[in-house]
N, C-alpha and C positions, 0 to 999 in steps of 0.2 A: 593453268591450275585445273585440276579435276573438280567438276561440280557434281553435287549430289543430284541424283535423278529426281525430277520434279514430283513424281508420284510418291517417292519416299519422303521428300520434304513435306508434302501435303499430309501424308500419313502422320508424321511427327507432329505437325501442327494440330491435326484433328484430335490426336491422343492427348496432347497437352491441353487443348481447350476443354476436352472432356473431363480431365482431371480438375482443371480450374473451375469448371461449372459445377462440379460435385461439391465444392466448398465455396463459401462466400468470396466474391471477387474483391471485397473490401471489408475492412474491419467495421464499417458502418452497419453491417448486417447484425445488429444487436437487437434483442427484444428487451423491453423494459416493463417493470411493474411496480406498484406501490406495495410496500411491506407493512408499514405502520403509519398511521396518521396522527396529526396533532402532537408532534414531539417538539422538544425545545432546542433552539440553537442560539439563544441570547446569552447564555452563561458559559458556553464552551462547546467544543466539538466532541461528539461522542460516538460516531459511527465507526464500527470496526467489523470487518468480514474475515471469516476463516472457513476452511473446508473440513468437513467430517467425511472422509473419503472423497466423493465427488459432490456431496450435498453441502450447500452453503448455510452458514449461520451468521447472525449479525447481532452485535451488542450496540445499544444506543441509549440516549437520554429519553425516558418515557414519561409522558404526562400522567400524573396521578392526582387524586383529590388532595389539595393542600400542598402541592409541590411537585417535585420530579423524582423519578426513581431510575434505577438501572434496569433497562429492559433487555430482553433477549428474544430473538426470533429464529426459528429453525425451519428450513424448507422441508415439507413433507408432501411428496407428490407434486400436485399442482397448487397447493396452498401453503400458507405459513402458519406455524403455531407460535403465537406471541404470548410471552409470560413476563412476570416481574422477577428479577434475580435478587434485588435488594432495595427495600424501601424503609430501612431501619430508621432513617432520619428524613427530614423534610425534603432535602435536595441531594440526590445521589446520581452517580453515573457519568459525570463529566470525564472527558479524556480517556475513554475506555479502550482496552486492547484485548481482543479475544483470540484464544487458541484452544484447540482440542487436544486432550491427552491421549495416551496410547490405548485407553479404553473407549475412546470416542466421546468422552464427557467434556462439556465446555468449561473453560477456565477464563476468568476475566480479571484484569487489573483496572482500577478506576479511581476517581477522586470523589471524596465526600466534601461538598462545599456548603453544607447545611449550617456551618458554625464550628464544626469539628476540624475541617480542613485537613483530612488525613489521606494517606495512601491506603487503599483498601484492595483486598483480593477475595474473590469468591470462586468456588468451583461447585459444579453439580455432581453429586455422588451417585446419580441415577434415581434419587428420590427427592432430594432437597438441596438447597444452596448452602454450602458450608465453607469452612476455612481449609487451610492446607493440611492441618493435622488429621490423621485418621481418628474418627470418632468425634470430631468437632461438630458443633451444632449451629454455628452461625459464621458468616463471613469474617475474615480477619482484618484487623488494623495492621498492615504490614509496616507502616512507619507513621507514627504520630508524635515523634519527638519534638518537632518544632511547632510553632503556632500556625504554620501554613505550609503544607508539603504535599506532593503527589500529583502535580499536573504534568501534562505531556507524557503519560505513561506508555511504555512499550513492553509487551510481555512475550517471553519465550519459555518453553518447557524443556529443561535439560533431561535427556534420556526419556523424553516423552511424558515425564511425570513431575519433575521438580521445577516449581515456578521461579523465574528470574525476571526482574523488572528494572528497567531504566526509567528515570523520571527527574523532574525539576523540583528542587527545594526552593519555594518562593521566597521565604524569609532569608535564607542563607544565600540565595541566588546562585546555587551550585548544581552541578550535575551529580546525581546520586544513583546508587545501584543497590537493590535489595534481592536477596535470594533466601530460599527456605532451606534450612540445614537438616531438616528431619525432626527438629524439636522446637525451633524458634526461627524468627526472621533475623538475618544478619544484614546490617545496613552499613554502607560505606560511601564516602564522598570521593568521587573520581576526579573532578576538576573544580577548583574553587578560585581560579585566577580570573578576576573580573566577573561580569555578569554572564554566566554560562549555564547551559543545560536545557534550554527550551528546544522544542521540536526534536526530541530524542527518537531514535529508531534503533532497536536492538536486534542483533542476529548472533547466533551461536555457531562456532566453527565445529569441525568434525570431532574435536576433543571436548566439546561443551564449553569452550572458553568464550566469554562475552566480547562482542564488538559493538560499538555505539557510534552513530553519527548524531551530531547535534549542532546547535547554533551558539556562537559566541557573540552576544549582543554588544559587548564593549567594543569589539573590533569589527563587527559586522562581517563575520567570516564563518565558513563551514569548517567544523573540526571533527576529529575522529579519535576515539579512544579504543584501545584493544588490550586484552589481558592474555599473557602468554603462559599462564599457569602459575606464575610467581609474582609478577608485577604488572602494573598498568603502564602503557605508553600513550602519550597524547601528541597529536600532530595536527597541523593546519592543512586542510585539503585545498581550499580555494579562498583567496583573499583578494581577488581581482576587482571586486566591487562590493556592494552591499549584498552579500550572498549567504545562503545557508538555512533560511527558514523553510519549513515544510519538508524537511529531509526525510527520505525513505531509503533504507539500507537492505541489501541482499548480498549473500556470499555465494560465489560459484563453487563448482566441484573442487577447484584447487584452493579454496579458502580465500580467494581474492575478493575484495570489496567492490560493490557497485552501488552508487548513490545517486538518486535524483533529488533535486532541490530547486528553490526559487531564487532567481537573480532579481532583487528588488530595484536595482539601479536601472536595468534595461527592460524589466518586465518580461524576462525569458524563463523558459524551462531549461535547466541545465542537468548534465549527466557527468559523473566522475567515476573513473575506474582506476584500480590499482593493479599493477602487473607483477607485484612481488618486489619491485624496486622503487618505482615512482608512480605518481598520480598523473592522470591525463584528464583534462576537463574539456567539455564542449557544450555547445548550445543545441538542444533538440528542437525546440519550437521558439520562434521569435516574432511571429505575426500577432501584433496586439499585445495586451497584458495577459500573459499566459504563464502557468507553472505553479500556481498555488495549489495546495491540497494534493500534492503528488503522492502516488502509491506505486511501488516498484515490485515486480516479481520477475524471476528468470524461468524460462521454459527448460525442458529436459536437455536442450542443446546449449543452455547457458545464454540464450538471447534474451535481452531485456524487453519487458512490456511495462508500460506506464499509463496510469490514469491520472488526470489532472483537471483543474478548473481553468476555463477560458473566461477571464473577468471582463474582457471587452465585449463578449457576446453572451455572457451568463450561461455558458454551455459546459457540459461534461465532455471532455476530449480523451482520446486514446491514441497513444503512440507505441509503435513496436518496431524493433530493428530487424530488418529482413535479411540480414547477412551482409549487406553493402550500404544500406542507408535507412533512414527513418521514414516509415509510413504513418501518416496522421489522419484521423477521421473524427467526426462528431458522433458521439454515442447517444446523447440526449440533448435536445434544444428546446424542450417545452418548459417555459418559465425560467426561474433562476435555479439551475441544477448543476451539481458537481462539487458542492462544498463537501469537505471531509471525505473524499473518495477513498475507498479501500479495495484493493485488487488482489485476486489470487488466480492461479492457473491449476486446473485439475489434471489428473493423469491421462485424460483424453485430449489434452490441449485446449479445452474449453476455457474461456476467459469469464470470470465472475467479478462484478463490481458492485459494491454497495456505496450509496452516496445520499446526500441530503438535497431535497427540493425545498428551497427556502421561500417563505412568504413573510414580507415585512408587516408587522403589526403596529408600527410607528414608535417613535421615541428610541430608536436604536434596537428595539426588540424584534425577534424573529420567531416564527413558528413554521410548521410545514410538515413534510412527509419524509420518511425513510424510503428510498427507492432501491431497486436492484436491476442490474442489467446483465445479460449473458450473451455470449457470441463466440465466434471463432475467427481465425485469420487463415489466409491461404498459406500453404507450405512455402517456405522461401524458394525452393527449387521449382515450384510450379510456374511462377511468373517468369523465371529465367528460361524455362523450357518453351513457354509460349513465345518469348522473344526470339529464341533460336529459330523456331519454326517460321515465324514471320520474316526474319532476316533471310532465310534460305529461299523462301518463295519470292521475295522482292528481288534478291540477287539474280535469280533465274529469269525473272521477267525483264530486268534491265539488260541481261545478256541477249535475250531473244530479240529485244528491240534496239540493240546496238548502243545501249547506254552503259554508263558506269565504267568507261575505259580510263 
Protein backbone atom coordinates (compact mmCIF):
# COMPACT_ATOMS: atom_id res chain seq x y z
CA UNK A 1 0.00 0.00 0.00
CA UNK A 2 1.31 3.43 -0.90
CA UNK A 3 2.13 5.46 2.19
CA UNK A 4 1.95 9.25 2.40
CA UNK A 5 5.34 10.92 2.48
CA UNK A 6 6.29 11.62 6.12
CA UNK A 7 6.92 15.30 5.45
CA UNK A 8 3.41 15.68 4.05
CA UNK A 9 1.95 13.82 7.02
CA UNK A 10 3.80 16.09 9.41
CA UNK A 11 2.66 19.16 7.47
CA UNK A 12 -0.97 18.03 7.78
CA UNK A 13 -0.48 17.48 11.49
CA UNK A 14 1.11 20.90 12.01
CA UNK A 15 -1.67 22.63 10.08
CA UNK A 16 -4.32 20.73 12.01
CA UNK A 17 -2.72 21.55 15.34
CA UNK A 18 -2.48 25.19 14.30
CA UNK A 19 -6.18 25.29 13.54
CA UNK A 20 -6.96 23.49 16.78
CA UNK A 21 -4.82 25.84 18.84
CA UNK A 22 -6.55 28.86 17.31
CA UNK A 23 -9.74 27.69 19.05
CA UNK A 24 -10.29 26.28 22.54
CA UNK A 25 -9.26 22.64 22.67
CA UNK A 26 -12.15 21.96 25.00
CA UNK A 27 -15.51 23.47 25.78
CA UNK A 28 -14.10 24.08 29.27
CA UNK A 29 -12.58 27.32 27.96
CA UNK A 30 -15.51 29.41 29.25
CA UNK A 31 -15.29 32.76 30.98
CA UNK A 32 -17.80 33.39 33.77
CA UNK A 33 -19.08 36.52 35.51
CA UNK A 34 -21.76 37.64 37.94
CA UNK A 35 -24.63 39.61 36.38
CA UNK A 36 -26.88 40.39 39.33
CA UNK A 37 -26.61 39.63 43.03
CA UNK A 38 -29.11 38.83 45.78
CA UNK A 39 -31.83 37.34 43.61
CA UNK A 40 -34.45 34.80 44.64
CA UNK A 41 -34.63 31.07 43.88
CA UNK A 42 -36.89 29.87 46.70
CA UNK A 43 -40.18 30.55 44.92
CA UNK A 44 -39.33 29.28 41.43
CA UNK A 45 -36.86 29.47 38.65
CA UNK A 46 -36.61 32.66 36.68
CA UNK A 47 -33.39 32.83 34.67
CA UNK A 48 -33.79 33.07 30.88
CA UNK A 49 -31.23 34.13 28.27
CA UNK A 50 -31.75 35.39 24.73
CA UNK A 51 -29.52 37.10 22.16
CA UNK A 52 -30.05 40.50 20.60
CA UNK A 53 -27.79 39.96 17.62
CA UNK A 54 -24.73 38.56 19.38
CA UNK A 55 -25.38 40.44 22.65
CA UNK A 56 -26.93 38.51 25.57
CA UNK A 57 -29.85 39.62 27.69
CA UNK A 58 -31.24 37.87 30.77
CA UNK A 59 -34.56 37.94 32.63
CA UNK A 60 -34.65 36.84 36.26
CA UNK A 61 -36.34 37.17 39.65
CA UNK A 62 -34.97 40.38 41.14
CA UNK A 63 -34.78 41.30 44.81
CA UNK A 64 -36.73 44.48 45.57
CA UNK A 65 -37.84 46.20 48.76
CA UNK A 66 -40.90 44.39 50.05
CA UNK A 67 -40.68 41.43 47.68
CA UNK A 68 -39.52 40.30 44.27
CA UNK A 69 -39.77 41.79 40.81
CA UNK A 70 -39.14 40.81 37.21
CA UNK A 71 -35.57 41.85 36.49
CA UNK A 72 -33.85 42.36 33.17
CA UNK A 73 -30.14 42.65 32.37
CA UNK A 74 -28.58 43.52 29.00
CA UNK A 75 -24.90 43.26 28.16
CA UNK A 76 -23.34 46.52 27.07
CA UNK A 77 -19.66 46.24 26.27
CA UNK A 78 -17.94 44.83 29.31
CA UNK A 79 -20.75 45.65 31.74
CA UNK A 80 -24.39 44.77 32.36
CA UNK A 81 -27.27 47.23 32.50
CA UNK A 82 -29.68 45.87 35.12
CA UNK A 83 -33.25 47.20 35.42
CA UNK A 84 -36.70 46.28 36.67
CA UNK A 85 -39.27 45.23 34.06
CA UNK A 86 -42.29 44.73 36.34
CA UNK A 87 -42.77 45.35 40.06
CA UNK A 88 -46.53 46.03 39.93
CA UNK A 89 -47.22 43.59 42.75
CA UNK A 90 -45.11 42.28 45.58
CA UNK A 91 -43.80 39.11 43.95
CA UNK A 92 -43.22 38.96 40.19
CA UNK A 93 -40.98 37.30 37.64
CA UNK A 94 -41.17 33.60 38.37
CA UNK A 95 -40.72 31.16 35.42
CA UNK A 96 -39.71 33.91 32.99
CA UNK A 97 -38.90 33.39 29.31
CA UNK A 98 -37.11 36.08 27.27
CA UNK A 99 -37.06 36.71 23.52
CA UNK A 100 -36.08 39.71 21.37
CA UNK A 101 -38.43 40.96 18.68
CA UNK A 102 -37.46 41.98 15.15
CA UNK A 103 -36.78 45.53 16.41
CA UNK A 104 -34.33 44.26 19.02
CA UNK A 105 -36.67 44.97 21.94
CA UNK A 106 -36.99 42.45 24.81
CA UNK A 107 -40.24 40.53 25.36
CA UNK A 108 -40.82 38.43 28.49
CA UNK A 109 -43.47 35.98 29.66
CA UNK A 110 -43.57 35.30 33.41
CA UNK A 111 -45.68 34.41 36.43
CA UNK A 112 -47.13 36.77 39.04
CA UNK A 113 -47.24 34.82 42.31
CA UNK A 114 -48.06 37.78 44.56
CA UNK A 115 -51.62 36.54 45.17
CA UNK A 116 -52.91 37.17 41.66
CA UNK A 117 -51.23 34.05 40.24
CA UNK A 118 -51.54 35.16 36.61
CA UNK A 119 -49.65 34.60 33.39
CA UNK A 120 -48.15 37.93 32.44
CA UNK A 121 -46.38 39.39 29.41
CA UNK A 122 -44.17 42.47 29.11
CA UNK A 123 -42.29 44.04 26.24
CA UNK A 124 -40.06 47.06 26.12
CA UNK A 125 -41.09 49.51 23.39
CA UNK A 126 -37.77 51.31 23.54
CA UNK A 127 -38.90 53.59 26.34
CA UNK A 128 -40.87 51.61 28.92
CA UNK A 129 -42.29 48.18 29.70
CA UNK A 130 -45.75 47.73 28.19
CA UNK A 131 -48.13 45.02 26.96
CA UNK A 132 -48.62 43.44 23.55
CA UNK A 133 -50.99 46.09 22.16
CA UNK A 134 -49.61 49.19 20.47
CA UNK A 135 -50.11 52.15 22.76
CA UNK A 136 -50.46 50.04 25.92
CA UNK A 137 -49.08 51.54 29.08
CA UNK A 138 -48.43 48.50 31.30
CA UNK A 139 -47.60 44.79 31.03
CA UNK A 140 -50.46 42.42 30.18
CA UNK A 141 -52.30 39.76 32.09
CA UNK A 142 -52.21 37.19 29.28
CA UNK A 143 -54.25 34.63 31.24
CA UNK A 144 -55.87 35.24 34.59
CA UNK A 145 -58.95 33.08 34.11
CA UNK A 146 -58.17 30.53 36.79
CA UNK A 147 -57.11 31.15 40.36
CA UNK A 148 -53.59 29.98 39.61
CA UNK A 149 -52.13 29.88 36.11
CA UNK A 150 -48.93 30.74 34.27
CA UNK A 151 -46.05 28.67 35.59
CA UNK A 152 -43.36 27.01 33.42
CA UNK A 153 -43.75 29.65 30.71
CA UNK A 154 -41.97 29.41 27.35
CA UNK A 155 -42.14 32.33 24.91
CA UNK A 156 -41.66 32.61 21.14
CA UNK A 157 -42.40 35.48 18.76
CA UNK A 158 -44.23 34.55 15.56
CA UNK A 159 -42.94 36.60 12.65
CA UNK A 160 -40.56 38.27 15.08
CA UNK A 161 -43.36 40.26 16.72
CA UNK A 162 -46.41 38.22 17.82
CA UNK A 163 -46.03 36.63 21.28
CA UNK A 164 -46.94 32.97 21.75
CA UNK A 165 -46.64 31.31 25.17
CA UNK A 166 -46.88 27.74 26.45
CA UNK A 167 -47.45 27.27 30.18
CA UNK A 168 -49.00 25.22 32.96
CA UNK A 169 -52.44 25.87 34.43
CA UNK A 170 -51.84 24.94 38.07
CA UNK A 171 -55.49 24.61 39.13
CA UNK A 172 -56.63 22.83 36.00
CA UNK A 173 -53.38 20.84 35.88
CA UNK A 174 -53.35 21.31 32.10
CA UNK A 175 -51.01 22.34 29.32
CA UNK A 176 -52.15 25.69 27.94
CA UNK A 177 -51.16 27.97 25.08
CA UNK A 178 -51.74 31.71 24.66
CA UNK A 179 -51.15 33.89 21.64
CA UNK A 180 -51.76 37.55 20.83
CA UNK A 181 -54.33 38.04 18.05
CA UNK A 182 -53.53 41.70 17.47
CA UNK A 183 -56.42 42.78 19.64
CA UNK A 184 -56.57 40.35 22.57
CA UNK A 185 -55.02 37.25 24.07
CA UNK A 186 -56.41 33.95 22.78
CA UNK A 187 -56.04 31.10 25.26
CA UNK A 188 -56.55 27.38 24.64
CA UNK A 189 -56.03 24.12 26.51
CA UNK A 190 -53.79 21.74 24.57
CA UNK A 191 -53.69 18.67 26.84
CA UNK A 192 -55.89 17.96 29.86
CA UNK A 193 -55.50 14.19 30.21
CA UNK A 194 -54.11 13.67 33.69
CA UNK A 195 -51.61 15.98 35.34
CA UNK A 196 -49.84 17.53 32.36
CA UNK A 197 -48.09 20.74 31.35
CA UNK A 198 -45.10 21.23 33.61
CA UNK A 199 -41.65 21.96 32.15
CA UNK A 200 -43.00 23.28 28.85
CA UNK A 201 -40.69 24.33 26.03
CA UNK A 202 -42.08 26.04 22.92
CA UNK A 203 -40.68 26.26 19.39
CA UNK A 204 -42.28 27.56 16.19
CA UNK A 205 -41.79 25.88 12.84
CA UNK A 206 -41.11 27.70 9.56
CA UNK A 207 -44.86 28.34 9.15
CA UNK A 208 -45.14 29.76 12.65
CA UNK A 209 -46.97 26.71 14.00
CA UNK A 210 -46.31 25.90 17.67
CA UNK A 211 -44.60 22.76 18.94
CA UNK A 212 -44.34 22.03 22.67
CA UNK A 213 -42.43 19.52 24.77
CA UNK A 214 -43.71 18.98 28.31
CA UNK A 215 -44.03 16.61 31.25
CA UNK A 216 -46.90 14.20 31.91
CA UNK A 217 -46.74 13.83 35.71
CA UNK A 218 -49.52 11.24 35.88
CA UNK A 219 -47.54 8.76 33.79
CA UNK A 220 -44.04 10.17 34.40
CA UNK A 221 -43.27 10.53 30.70
CA UNK A 222 -42.14 13.07 28.15
CA UNK A 223 -44.86 14.28 25.77
CA UNK A 224 -44.93 16.43 22.65
CA UNK A 225 -47.72 18.52 21.13
CA UNK A 226 -47.66 20.02 17.63
CA UNK A 227 -50.07 22.17 15.65
CA UNK A 228 -50.35 21.69 11.88
CA UNK A 229 -52.31 24.85 11.18
CA UNK A 230 -55.66 23.16 11.75
CA UNK A 231 -55.46 20.92 14.81
CA UNK A 232 -53.18 19.76 17.59
CA UNK A 233 -51.65 16.28 17.82
CA UNK A 234 -50.24 14.91 21.05
CA UNK A 235 -47.79 12.04 21.35
CA UNK A 236 -45.61 10.34 23.95
CA UNK A 237 -41.90 10.68 23.20
CA UNK A 238 -40.37 8.65 26.02
CA UNK A 239 -42.06 6.44 28.62
CA UNK A 240 -39.06 4.22 29.44
CA UNK A 241 -38.81 5.38 33.05
CA UNK A 242 -39.68 8.47 35.08
CA UNK A 243 -38.64 10.90 32.35
CA UNK A 244 -39.53 14.31 30.91
CA UNK A 245 -38.90 16.99 33.51
CA UNK A 246 -36.66 19.95 32.60
CA UNK A 247 -37.48 19.55 28.90
CA UNK A 248 -35.95 21.88 26.30
CA UNK A 249 -37.02 21.87 22.66
CA UNK A 250 -35.43 23.04 19.40
CA UNK A 251 -36.43 22.48 15.77
CA UNK A 252 -33.87 21.92 13.02
CA UNK A 253 -33.97 23.34 9.49
CA UNK A 254 -36.23 20.46 8.38
CA UNK A 255 -38.68 21.17 11.20
CA UNK A 256 -37.75 18.02 13.09
CA UNK A 257 -37.77 18.18 16.87
CA UNK A 258 -34.81 17.79 19.22
CA UNK A 259 -35.48 17.59 22.98
CA UNK A 260 -33.24 17.33 26.02
CA UNK A 261 -34.73 16.25 29.35
CA UNK A 262 -34.07 14.57 32.69
CA UNK A 263 -34.39 10.86 33.46
CA UNK A 264 -35.28 10.88 37.17
CA UNK A 265 -35.14 7.08 37.48
CA UNK A 266 -31.51 6.83 36.44
CA UNK A 267 -30.35 10.40 37.08
CA UNK A 268 -29.35 10.88 33.44
CA UNK A 269 -29.44 13.62 30.82
CA UNK A 270 -31.40 12.33 27.82
CA UNK A 271 -31.85 13.45 24.23
CA UNK A 272 -34.71 12.70 21.83
CA UNK A 273 -34.89 13.38 18.10
CA UNK A 274 -37.65 12.97 15.52
CA UNK A 275 -36.73 12.03 11.95
CA UNK A 276 -40.12 12.76 10.42
CA UNK A 277 -41.39 9.24 11.10
CA UNK A 278 -40.32 8.09 14.56
CA UNK A 279 -38.57 9.19 17.75
CA UNK A 280 -35.12 8.08 18.86
CA UNK A 281 -34.00 8.53 22.46
CA UNK A 282 -30.55 8.17 24.00
CA UNK A 283 -28.57 9.08 27.11
CA UNK A 284 -26.10 11.96 26.77
CA UNK A 285 -24.59 11.94 30.29
CA UNK A 286 -24.91 9.21 32.92
CA UNK A 287 -22.12 9.81 35.44
CA UNK A 288 -23.74 10.79 38.73
CA UNK A 289 -27.05 12.62 39.02
CA UNK A 290 -27.03 14.80 35.91
CA UNK A 291 -29.51 16.42 33.53
CA UNK A 292 -31.64 18.80 35.54
CA UNK A 293 -32.15 22.37 34.26
CA UNK A 294 -31.32 21.45 30.65
CA UNK A 295 -31.24 24.04 27.89
CA UNK A 296 -30.83 23.05 24.23
CA UNK A 297 -29.77 24.95 21.12
CA UNK A 298 -28.77 23.84 17.63
CA UNK A 299 -25.87 25.38 15.73
CA UNK A 300 -25.95 26.39 12.07
CA UNK A 301 -25.22 22.78 11.08
CA UNK A 302 -28.03 21.44 13.25
CA UNK A 303 -25.69 19.97 15.88
CA UNK A 304 -27.05 20.08 19.44
CA UNK A 305 -25.49 22.00 22.35
CA UNK A 306 -26.79 21.46 25.89
CA UNK A 307 -26.20 23.15 29.24
CA UNK A 308 -27.35 21.34 32.39
CA UNK A 309 -26.86 20.89 36.12
CA UNK A 310 -24.67 18.17 37.62
CA UNK A 311 -26.34 17.62 41.00
CA UNK A 312 -23.67 15.19 42.21
CA UNK A 313 -21.00 17.87 42.03
CA UNK A 314 -23.20 21.01 42.10
CA UNK A 315 -21.63 22.14 38.81
CA UNK A 316 -22.78 23.68 35.54
CA UNK A 317 -22.00 21.28 32.71
CA UNK A 318 -21.99 21.60 28.94
CA UNK A 319 -22.40 18.88 26.30
CA UNK A 320 -22.13 19.22 22.54
CA UNK A 321 -22.40 16.71 19.72
CA UNK A 322 -19.25 16.82 17.60
CA UNK A 323 -20.70 14.90 14.67
CA UNK A 324 -19.94 11.43 15.98
CA UNK A 325 -20.28 11.59 19.76
CA UNK A 326 -20.88 13.83 22.76
CA UNK A 327 -18.16 15.94 24.36
CA UNK A 328 -18.84 16.97 27.96
CA UNK A 329 -17.07 19.54 30.10
CA UNK A 330 -17.51 21.59 33.26
CA UNK A 331 -18.30 25.27 32.72
CA UNK A 332 -18.43 26.45 36.34
CA UNK A 333 -17.70 24.56 39.57
CA UNK A 334 -17.51 27.43 42.06
CA UNK A 335 -20.22 26.87 44.68
CA UNK A 336 -23.64 25.50 43.77
CA UNK A 337 -23.92 26.58 40.14
CA UNK A 338 -26.03 25.59 37.16
CA UNK A 339 -29.61 25.86 38.34
CA UNK A 340 -31.99 27.14 35.70
CA UNK A 341 -29.39 27.19 32.94
CA UNK A 342 -30.38 28.92 29.70
CA UNK A 343 -28.25 28.58 26.56
CA UNK A 344 -28.00 30.23 23.14
CA UNK A 345 -25.52 30.20 20.24
CA UNK A 346 -24.76 33.39 18.33
CA UNK A 347 -23.99 33.84 14.64
CA UNK A 348 -20.26 33.42 15.27
CA UNK A 349 -20.72 30.06 16.97
CA UNK A 350 -20.12 31.53 20.43
CA UNK A 351 -21.96 29.79 23.27
CA UNK A 352 -23.77 31.91 25.87
CA UNK A 353 -25.19 30.50 29.13
CA UNK A 354 -27.08 32.22 31.94
CA UNK A 355 -27.58 30.33 35.20
CA UNK A 356 -28.07 30.61 38.92
CA UNK A 357 -25.42 30.45 41.64
CA UNK A 358 -27.46 29.26 44.63
CA UNK A 359 -26.73 29.96 48.29
CA UNK A 360 -28.89 28.33 50.95
CA UNK A 361 -30.32 30.66 53.59
CA UNK A 362 -31.87 27.82 55.59
CA UNK A 363 -35.36 26.43 55.88
CA UNK A 364 -35.47 25.44 52.21
CA UNK A 365 -34.93 29.05 51.04
CA UNK A 366 -32.26 30.05 48.58
CA UNK A 367 -30.68 33.26 47.42
CA UNK A 368 -27.64 33.93 45.29
CA UNK A 369 -26.48 35.40 42.01
CA UNK A 370 -27.34 35.31 38.33
CA UNK A 371 -24.21 34.33 36.43
CA UNK A 372 -23.20 34.30 32.79
CA UNK A 373 -20.69 32.16 30.89
CA UNK A 374 -19.45 32.45 27.33
CA UNK A 375 -17.10 30.32 25.28
CA UNK A 376 -16.68 28.37 22.08
CA UNK A 377 -16.03 24.83 20.94
CA UNK A 378 -13.61 23.45 18.36
CA UNK A 379 -14.92 22.80 14.89
CA UNK A 380 -15.99 19.13 14.56
CA UNK A 381 -13.58 18.68 11.65
CA UNK A 382 -10.61 20.06 13.58
CA UNK A 383 -10.26 17.15 15.99
CA UNK A 384 -10.75 14.68 13.17
CA UNK A 385 -7.96 16.34 11.15
CA UNK A 386 -5.61 16.19 14.12
CA UNK A 387 -6.42 12.50 14.46
CA UNK A 388 -5.66 11.86 10.78
CA UNK A 389 -2.29 13.58 11.05
CA UNK A 390 -1.30 11.63 14.17
CA UNK A 391 -2.40 8.34 12.63
CA UNK A 392 -0.30 8.94 9.51
CA UNK A 393 2.80 9.81 11.52
CA UNK A 394 2.38 6.75 13.79
CA UNK A 395 1.84 4.45 10.79
CA UNK A 396 5.00 5.74 9.16
CA UNK A 397 7.01 5.20 12.33
CA UNK A 398 5.70 1.63 12.71
CA UNK A 399 6.65 0.85 9.14
CA UNK A 400 10.16 2.24 9.56
CA UNK A 401 10.67 0.14 12.71
CA UNK A 402 9.22 -3.06 11.22
CA UNK A 403 6.04 -2.95 13.31
CA UNK A 404 2.42 -2.98 12.38
CA UNK A 405 2.60 -6.02 10.04
